[in-house]
Each structure stands twice: as structure tokens, then as C-alpha cells.
Rosetta silent file (secondary structure, phi, psi, omega in degrees, C-alpha in Angstrom):
SEQUENCE: MGFRGEGALLTDGAPVDVPRDAAREAAHEELRKAVYHQNEPGPVERLLDWIKDEFSKTVDGVASPLGGGGNAALVVLLLLLLVLGVVLWRRYGAPRRAARAAGGLFTGAQGPRSAAQHRADAAAHAARGAWEDAVREQMRALVRGLEERTVLSPRPGRTADEAAAEAGRALPGQARELASAARLFDDIAFGEHPADERSYRLLADLDRTLGRTRPTPVPAGGGTA
SCORE:     score description
SCORE:     0.000 S_00000001
   1 L     0.000    3.286  176.229    0.000    0.000    0.000 S_00000001
   2 L    93.281    7.250  175.762    2.971    2.348   -0.150 S_00000001
   3 L  -147.106  163.109  178.466    3.733    2.478    3.579 S_00000001
   4 L  -126.549  132.808 -178.907    5.235    0.229    6.248 S_00000001
   5 L   -81.886 -175.972 -178.597    3.885   -0.100    9.749 S_00000001
   6 L   -62.765  132.561  178.078    5.696   -0.473   13.038 S_00000001
   7 L    86.009   11.528  179.779    8.086   -3.418   13.012 S_00000001
   8 E   -73.983  167.128 -179.686    8.363   -3.639    9.195 S_00000001
   9 E  -113.559  143.721  171.043   11.547   -4.830    7.468 S_00000001
  10 L   -72.689  169.100 -177.531   13.623   -3.088    4.850 S_00000001
  11 L   -62.481  -25.096  179.482   14.318   -4.931    1.612 S_00000001
  12 L   -87.392    5.234  177.087   17.672   -6.058    2.968 S_00000001
  13 L    94.034   -7.253 -178.840   15.958   -7.646    5.971 S_00000001
  14 L   -77.890  136.347 -179.532   16.938   -4.997    8.494 S_00000001
  15 E   -71.402  150.218  174.898   14.098   -3.974   10.822 S_00000001
  16 E  -136.358  137.651 -179.400   12.812   -0.402   10.800 S_00000001
  17 L   -99.374  124.983  174.623   10.562    1.182   13.389 S_00000001
  18 L  -113.621  125.376 -178.561    7.699    3.467   12.205 S_00000001
  19 L   -54.466  145.323 -176.663    5.822    5.348   14.940 S_00000001
  20 H   -60.647  -45.359 -178.640    2.257    4.045   15.449 S_00000001
  21 H   -62.515  -40.836  179.766    0.584    7.494   14.919 S_00000001
  22 H   -65.391  -37.962  178.481    2.521    8.096   11.723 S_00000001
  23 H   -65.391  -42.071  179.304    1.513    4.676   10.409 S_00000001
  24 H   -63.408  -43.340  179.250   -2.152    5.340   11.184 S_00000001
  25 H   -64.445  -38.886  178.061   -2.057    8.733    9.439 S_00000001
  26 H   -63.301  -38.922  177.891   -0.372    7.193    6.418 S_00000001
  27 H   -64.930  -42.608  178.710   -3.109    4.566    6.236 S_00000001
  28 H   -61.023  -43.953 -179.478   -5.814    7.251    6.423 S_00000001
  29 H   -62.441  -39.205  179.753   -4.153    9.241    3.648 S_00000001
  30 H   -64.838  -41.180 -176.660   -3.980    6.145    1.471 S_00000001
  31 H   -73.736  -17.897  177.746   -7.656    5.309    2.014 S_00000001
  32 L   -74.317  -13.675 -176.891   -8.725    8.865    1.099 S_00000001
  33 L   -63.204  143.060 -173.511   -7.597    8.306   -2.462 S_00000001
  34 H   -60.347  -26.601 -176.143  -10.448    8.349   -4.996 S_00000001
  35 H   -60.394  -27.552 -178.917   -9.601    4.884   -6.283 S_00000001
  36 H   -82.736  -11.276 -174.375  -11.049    3.380   -3.108 S_00000001
  37 L  -121.452    7.273 -172.826  -14.375    5.290   -3.406 S_00000001
  38 L   -67.177  -21.844 -179.224  -15.090    5.279   -7.125 S_00000001
  39 L   -99.021    2.627  179.100  -17.835    2.654   -6.781 S_00000001
  40 L   -76.445  146.755  179.426  -19.610    4.247   -3.808 S_00000001
  41 L   -66.450  147.932  178.282  -23.075    5.793   -4.465 S_00000001
  42 L   -77.613  178.597 -177.623  -23.287    9.565   -4.880 S_00000001
  43 H   -62.811  -36.166  179.099  -25.297   11.906   -2.634 S_00000001
  44 H   -66.444  -43.810  179.024  -28.420   11.690   -4.830 S_00000001
  45 H   -63.486  -39.849  178.107  -28.353    7.900   -4.801 S_00000001
  46 H   -63.976  -38.643  178.562  -27.881    7.869   -1.041 S_00000001
  47 H   -64.474  -44.948  179.296  -30.861   10.228   -0.627 S_00000001
  48 H   -63.149  -39.811  177.543  -33.065    8.043   -2.834 S_00000001
  49 H   -63.026  -39.431  179.933  -31.994    4.948   -0.929 S_00000001
  50 H   -65.365  -43.399  179.046  -32.843    6.662    2.360 S_00000001
  51 H   -61.981  -42.817  179.540  -36.311    7.691    1.098 S_00000001
  52 H   -62.439  -42.460  179.830  -36.930    4.152   -0.134 S_00000001
  53 H   -64.429  -43.516 -179.380  -35.870    2.675    3.206 S_00000001
  54 H   -65.469  -39.939  178.246  -38.036    5.104    5.193 S_00000001
  55 H   -63.690  -42.742  179.459  -41.046    4.437    2.953 S_00000001
  56 H   -62.517  -41.173  178.402  -40.556    0.691    3.329 S_00000001
  57 H   -62.476  -41.885 -179.710  -40.366    1.039    7.110 S_00000001
  58 H   -63.774  -47.447 -179.983  -43.574    3.096    7.135 S_00000001
  59 H   -61.934  -44.142  179.833  -45.447    0.628    4.928 S_00000001
  60 H   -63.293  -39.862 -179.329  -44.214   -2.334    6.957 S_00000001
  61 H   -65.884  -38.928  179.713  -45.165   -0.649   10.209 S_00000001
  62 H   -77.968  -32.501 -176.581  -48.701    0.113    9.043 S_00000001
  63 H   -77.137  -21.246 -177.801  -49.135   -3.217    7.263 S_00000001
  64 H   -56.156  -47.314  178.197  -48.127   -5.315   10.268 S_00000001
  65 H   -63.084  -18.533 -179.811  -51.536   -5.018   12.025 S_00000001
  66 H   -91.104    4.892  177.609  -53.123   -6.103    8.717 S_00000001
  67 L    98.789   -0.977  179.185  -51.144   -9.331    8.692 S_00000001
  68 L    68.655 -168.947  178.416  -48.308   -8.161    6.465 S_00000001
  69 H    86.453  174.435 -176.263  -47.734   -9.548    3.000 S_00000001
  70 H   -64.228  -39.445 -178.545  -48.262   -8.113   -0.441 S_00000001
  71 H   -64.751  -41.101  179.008  -52.010   -7.517   -0.046 S_00000001
  72 H   -65.056  -41.613  178.484  -51.532   -5.527    3.139 S_00000001
  73 H   -62.991  -37.317  179.055  -48.806   -3.432    1.529 S_00000001
  74 H   -65.114  -41.216  178.094  -51.111   -2.764   -1.428 S_00000001
  75 H   -61.427  -44.198  179.707  -53.870   -1.596    0.917 S_00000001
  76 H   -62.710  -42.696  179.864  -51.454    0.729    2.689 S_00000001
  77 H   -62.062  -41.735  178.269  -50.198    2.106   -0.618 S_00000001
  78 H   -64.411  -38.963  177.958  -53.750    2.811   -1.774 S_00000001
  79 H   -65.047  -41.642  178.113  -54.508    4.578    1.502 S_00000001
  80 H   -62.969  -40.457  177.834  -51.387    6.705    1.153 S_00000001
  81 H   -65.117  -37.374  177.980  -52.379    7.632   -2.399 S_00000001
  82 H   -64.053  -44.480  178.199  -55.855    8.533   -1.189 S_00000001
  83 H   -62.105  -43.105  178.892  -54.434   10.794    1.514 S_00000001
  84 H   -61.461  -41.292  178.229  -52.114   12.400   -1.025 S_00000001
  85 H   -61.659  -41.460  178.792  -55.057   12.996   -3.365 S_00000001
  86 H   -64.010  -43.227  179.808  -57.055   14.702   -0.600 S_00000001
  87 H   -61.925  -44.670 -179.879  -54.099   16.913    0.312 S_00000001
  88 H   -65.935  -38.325  179.179  -53.554   17.934   -3.317 S_00000001
  89 H   -64.095  -42.983 -179.969  -57.264   18.594   -3.818 S_00000001
  90 H   -69.546  -31.551 -178.113  -57.414   20.815   -0.749 S_00000001
  91 H   -76.896  -41.699 -173.666  -54.198   22.559   -1.739 S_00000001
  92 H  -108.646  -16.750  178.894  -54.949   23.204   -5.412 S_00000001
  93 H   -77.642  -39.390 -178.418  -58.727   22.825   -5.636 S_00000001
  94 H   -59.151  -45.098  177.233  -59.595   25.621   -3.214 S_00000001
  95 H   -59.885  -34.406  178.682  -57.786   28.347   -5.182 S_00000001
  96 H   -65.214  -39.961  178.154  -59.693   27.330   -8.312 S_00000001
  97 H   -65.763  -38.635  179.392  -62.977   27.714   -6.434 S_00000001
  98 H   -64.238  -38.111  178.957  -61.821   31.073   -5.113 S_00000001
  99 H   -65.011  -38.711  177.762  -60.966   32.208   -8.627 S_00000001
 100 H   -66.156  -38.090 -178.275  -64.421   31.233   -9.821 S_00000001
 101 H   -65.840  -18.097  179.632  -65.983   33.061   -6.873 S_00000001
 102 L   -74.565   -7.112  179.739  -64.268   36.229   -8.047 S_00000001
 103 L   -67.953  155.774 -179.179  -66.678   36.344  -11.015 S_00000001
 104 L   -64.179  149.158 -178.653  -69.373   39.009  -11.119 S_00000001
 105 L   -61.574  -35.859 -176.936  -72.670   38.287   -9.406 S_00000001
 106 L   -98.353    9.501  176.452  -74.624   38.957  -12.590 S_00000001
 107 L   -61.960  128.610 -179.766  -72.212   37.142  -14.905 S_00000001
 108 L    89.912   -6.211  178.469  -74.260   34.834  -17.082 S_00000001
 109 L   -69.354  154.046 -177.601  -77.542   36.584  -16.341 S_00000001
 110 L   -83.701   72.296  177.911  -79.969   37.019  -19.248 S_00000001
 111 L    73.769  171.593  177.971  -79.453   40.736  -19.744 S_00000001
 112 L   -61.771  130.190 -179.761  -80.322   43.522  -17.290 S_00000001
 113 L  -135.459  152.554 -179.738  -83.313   42.513  -15.169 S_00000001
 114 L   -78.839  165.554  177.281  -85.185   44.185  -12.353 S_00000001
 115 H   -60.391  -39.281 -179.682  -85.221   42.935   -8.784 S_00000001
 116 H   -62.802  -38.983  178.773  -88.843   41.860   -9.261 S_00000001
 117 H   -66.530  -42.356  177.198  -87.892   39.776  -12.295 S_00000001
 118 H   -63.803  -39.102  177.859  -85.061   38.089  -10.422 S_00000001
 119 H   -63.629  -41.640  179.678  -87.415   37.365   -7.504 S_00000001
 120 H   -64.008  -41.207  177.750  -89.967   35.848   -9.869 S_00000001
 121 H   -64.360  -41.438  179.490  -87.292   33.666  -11.460 S_00000001
 122 H   -62.193  -43.189  179.406  -86.048   32.582   -8.036 S_00000001
 123 H   -64.070  -38.266  179.314  -89.589   31.633   -6.954 S_00000001
 124 H   -65.479  -42.407  176.845  -90.112   29.661  -10.161 S_00000001
 125 H   -63.455  -40.697 -179.737  -86.879   27.719   -9.603 S_00000001
 126 H   -64.560  -36.487 -178.228  -87.845   27.071   -5.987 S_00000001
 127 H   -62.848  -29.789  179.329  -91.267   25.765   -7.027 S_00000001
 128 L  -102.806   10.806  174.534  -89.655   23.004   -9.051 S_00000001
 129 L    78.336   14.826  176.727  -86.958   22.271   -6.457 S_00000001
 130 L   -87.082   78.305 -168.293  -84.041   23.755   -8.412 S_00000001
 131 H   -70.227  -34.557  179.364  -82.512   25.215   -5.277 S_00000001
 132 H   -63.967  -45.029  177.052  -79.130   26.229   -6.670 S_00000001
 133 H   -64.851  -36.808  178.910  -80.775   28.311   -9.400 S_00000001
 134 H   -63.859  -42.387  178.621  -83.226   29.675   -6.847 S_00000001
 135 H   -64.524  -43.567 -178.438  -80.370   30.785   -4.572 S_00000001
 136 H   -60.601  -48.256 -177.915  -78.494   32.384   -7.461 S_00000001
 137 H   -69.940  -33.853  179.664  -81.519   34.384   -8.647 S_00000001
 138 H   -68.862  -36.696  176.254  -82.556   35.359   -5.134 S_00000001
 139 H   -66.403  -39.039  176.040  -79.116   36.774   -4.388 S_00000001
 140 H   -63.457  -40.912  178.360  -79.277   38.733   -7.618 S_00000001
 141 H   -61.490  -40.934 -179.030  -82.715   40.009   -6.623 S_00000001
 142 H   -61.993  -47.639 -177.343  -81.372   41.109   -3.246 S_00000001
 143 H   -70.650  -41.415  178.964  -78.484   43.072   -4.751 S_00000001
 144 H   -62.802  -36.171  177.203  -80.551   44.513   -7.597 S_00000001
 145 H   -62.622  -39.021  177.640  -83.102   45.704   -5.051 S_00000001
 146 H   -67.229  -35.107  176.600  -80.376   47.564   -3.169 S_00000001
 147 H   -67.782  -41.381 -179.113  -79.254   49.161   -6.424 S_00000001
 148 H   -65.865  -27.721  179.049  -82.799   50.225   -7.276 S_00000001
 149 L   -92.454    6.529  179.910  -83.128   51.858   -3.865 S_00000001
 150 L    64.160   17.045  170.575  -79.748   53.618   -4.355 S_00000001
 151 L   -66.829  -38.108  174.747  -78.251   51.811   -1.385 S_00000001
 152 L  -119.791  144.465  171.613  -75.699   50.588   -3.913 S_00000001
 153 L   -85.728  135.289 -179.777  -74.651   52.307   -7.095 S_00000001
 154 L   -57.035  135.142  179.738  -74.944   49.966  -10.102 S_00000001
 155 L  -151.335  117.487  178.918  -71.543   48.584  -11.062 S_00000001
 156 L   -61.650  144.838  175.292  -70.833   45.814  -13.578 S_00000001
 157 L    83.278    1.593 -179.571  -68.740   42.941  -12.334 S_00000001
 158 L   -65.389  136.309  176.838  -69.582   43.403   -8.648 S_00000001
 159 L   -90.723  167.081  178.177  -69.237   40.174   -6.653 S_00000001
 160 H   -62.515  -39.625  179.146  -71.528   39.010   -3.892 S_00000001
 161 H   -64.264  -42.057  179.306  -68.803   39.690   -1.318 S_00000001
 162 H   -66.253  -42.101  178.428  -68.276   43.228   -2.598 S_00000001
 163 H   -61.597  -41.805 -179.447  -71.999   43.921   -2.616 S_00000001
 164 H   -65.561  -41.068 -179.610  -72.325   42.667    0.955 S_00000001
 165 H   -66.337  -43.917 -179.790  -69.404   44.781    2.169 S_00000001
 166 H   -66.817  -45.206 -179.783  -70.683   47.952    0.488 S_00000001
 167 H   -66.735  -31.836  179.518  -74.269   47.422    1.599 S_00000001
 168 H   -64.118  -28.278  176.962  -73.102   46.621    5.121 S_00000001
 169 H   -74.008  -31.066  178.340  -71.687   50.130    5.448 S_00000001
 170 H   -85.013  -23.827 -178.998  -75.022   51.638    4.476 S_00000001
 171 L  -127.946   69.509 -173.726  -76.998   49.125    6.560 S_00000001
 172 H   -59.911  -27.682  178.963  -74.782   48.428    9.588 S_00000001
 173 H   -67.859  -20.915 -179.789  -77.590   46.653   11.408 S_00000001
 174 H  -114.066   12.636 -176.123  -77.639   44.003    8.686 S_00000001
 175 H   -59.848  -42.902 -178.367  -73.908   43.906    7.904 S_00000001
 176 H   -66.071  -43.495  179.737  -73.402   40.502    9.509 S_00000001
 177 H   -64.314  -37.157  177.967  -76.412   38.983    7.757 S_00000001
 178 H   -64.663  -43.165  178.770  -75.237   40.391    4.422 S_00000001
 179 H   -63.295  -40.583  178.616  -71.767   38.913    4.860 S_00000001
 180 H   -65.028  -38.665  178.640  -73.284   35.540    5.769 S_00000001
 181 H   -63.541  -40.995  179.454  -75.531   35.697    2.708 S_00000001
 182 H   -64.863  -41.501  178.150  -72.541   36.370    0.449 S_00000001
 183 H   -64.770  -41.225  178.172  -70.627   33.418    1.908 S_00000001
 184 H   -60.544  -45.091  179.578  -73.670   31.190    1.496 S_00000001
 185 H   -61.502  -47.401 -179.315  -74.024   32.267   -2.128 S_00000001
 186 H   -61.465  -42.659 -179.578  -70.326   31.666   -2.874 S_00000001
 187 H   -61.016  -38.596 -177.557  -70.379   28.232   -1.224 S_00000001
 188 H   -81.834  -47.014 -174.590  -73.345   27.162   -3.306 S_00000001
 189 H   -75.082  -32.798 -172.896  -72.623   28.889   -6.611 S_00000001
 190 L  -125.196  -21.267 -176.006  -68.843   28.337   -6.711 S_00000001
 191 L   -95.511    3.849  177.087  -67.859   26.032   -3.857 S_00000001
 192 L    62.246   30.274  172.026  -69.941   23.062   -4.980 S_00000001
 193 L   -89.001  143.256 -176.725  -71.877   22.945   -1.709 S_00000001
 194 L   -69.770  142.632  174.392  -75.441   21.669   -2.068 S_00000001
 195 L   -96.120  156.056  177.264  -78.297   24.164   -2.009 S_00000001
 196 L  -149.106 -179.012 -177.464  -81.598   23.485   -0.323 S_00000001
 197 H   -62.377  -37.513 -179.373  -84.863   25.171    0.540 S_00000001
 198 H   -61.224  -41.287  178.868  -83.445   26.610    3.752 S_00000001
 199 H   -59.851  -45.807 -179.935  -80.677   28.404    1.797 S_00000001
 200 H   -63.830  -43.533 -177.981  -83.221   29.965   -0.521 S_00000001
 201 H   -65.125  -36.892  178.441  -85.520   30.996    2.343 S_00000001
 202 H   -60.449  -44.623  179.977  -82.660   32.662    4.233 S_00000001
 203 H   -69.777  -39.190  179.344  -81.859   34.872    1.255 S_00000001
 204 H   -65.139  -41.435  178.550  -85.522   35.615    0.549 S_00000001
 205 H   -64.560  -41.825  178.769  -86.151   36.584    4.191 S_00000001
 206 H   -64.474  -38.478  177.815  -83.090   38.845    4.209 S_00000001
 207 H   -58.818  -44.388  179.461  -84.278   40.446    0.954 S_00000001
 208 H   -67.615  -39.064  179.041  -87.612   41.311    2.582 S_00000001
 209 H   -63.636  -43.482  179.364  -85.891   42.600    5.731 S_00000001
 210 H   -63.021  -34.442  179.566  -83.617   44.857    3.710 S_00000001
 211 H   -65.685  -20.900  179.490  -86.625   46.238    1.864 S_00000001
 212 L   -98.941    2.262 -174.982  -88.040   47.486    5.186 S_00000001
 213 L  -101.275  134.234  178.447  -84.772   49.028    6.395 S_00000001
 214 L   -84.286  121.116 -175.255  -83.940   52.708    5.965 S_00000001
 215 L   -95.372  165.702  164.105  -80.406   52.955    4.594 S_00000001
 216 L  -102.788  107.934 -171.469  -77.625   55.496    4.613 S_00000001
 217 L   -56.955  142.234  174.153  -76.831   55.662    0.877 S_00000001
 218 L   -82.709  131.949  179.131  -73.340   54.723   -0.241 S_00000001
 219 L   -55.763  151.110  179.174  -71.729   57.513   -2.333 S_00000001
 220 L   -56.723  132.856 -178.185  -71.503   56.874   -6.060 S_00000001
 221 L    74.466   16.855 -177.126  -68.499   54.716   -6.819 S_00000001
 222 L   -57.020  162.551 -166.296  -68.272   53.854   -3.114 S_00000001
 223 L   -52.255  161.689  175.036  -65.621   51.458   -1.883 S_00000001
 224 L  -112.294  162.574 -179.787  -65.206   47.854   -2.736 S_00000001
 225 L   -74.443    0.000    0.000  -64.404   45.010   -0.446 S_00000001
């Protein structure tokens, strides 16, 4: 190896003494040479091996109560994939719903319509049990009614949340109910939550309550949420 330890012999047979510490250091220096490590895995391979080992330990630990074996490992793997799917859906699905909720309240409506027309449409949808459509039209009726009474200034593209925030400043006694109505509308119209008769009745009752309330008008072009 290119060095001689303590008690080694010269080529002519004469003994030579090499200090123990010097021999150890010489051995370390020899072993540091790249030729001895050229077949060792790199840092990426070591990381992948570690992840594989940890995953195997996790699967084995969870599969043990299920009796172990290939079927148990498959069940565990499917459960892990299911959990991963839920996490990804909650992480990336929610922003998509929020982006949809940013759409205008009257987007998709059949042209400009009065509050009375929206109320009539909402009642017709409710009569046949189409609760999501009933909720959508009733919320439009509520906001259009506030615009007709000059509580809100008409503004294209206004969202339910913006309408609730603006109207809440003019009707502070109903600000909380307006905010709740906007959240209910967003959950049903954009969040894929089911609508029902109770949802429709809540918005219809609030619409009637607002019609009996004396407002402090919001200035033209008044703030947005």
C-alpha cells in the first residue's frame, strides 16, 4: 500500500521502526484516495436509498396489524395515495374555487333585469326544487333591489362579497347577515356545496328585511371590499 507499519523490514531484511501514529495517518491518507471510493453511491443515490428505506419502514409498520404480505402493503399504498389525493385537492382545488368566486354576481344573467324579475325567477326555480338556481336568482334580486333603492350604485362585475361589504356600510344593522348571505351564495354557486330550501328561504327573508330598512346611501363609486 505504499507504507510500512511499526516493526516492518527493509528490503535487505533490516528492521525499521515506524511510529504508530505516523503509520495510522499514512493509512488514512492512502484510504482517502479516490480509487477506493469510485464505486460508492453519490449523494443523490444515497438520498433516494434513504427515502426508499423510510417508505418501506412506514409501509411495513402500518401493514403489520393487517397481517403483512403483499395484499396488506397494497392496501397501505392505496390509503397513502388517497391521503395524497385529498391533500392535493385541498391545496390546489380551493384556489380554483376562489378564482371562480371572483366572477361578477350577474355574470351569465340574461341581460339587465329588475329585482322583481329576479325574484320571480327565483320563486319559479324554488317551485320546481331547483334550489341552486333559486339561490343564485334570489341573491341577484337582493343586490338589484339595493341598487334600485340607491343603497348601492350599479356597477358591472360586482361580486356578492363586494356587494355585501358595500351594503353593510349603508346598513350596519344588517352587515353581519349580508356577509353571511354572500358566503352562502359563494359556497353554493362556486364552492360546490349543495343548495336546499333553507338556503333559498334565508336569502328571501333577508331580501324582505332589507326592503323594510332605511339605509344610509353609499356615495356613487363607493368602496369595494
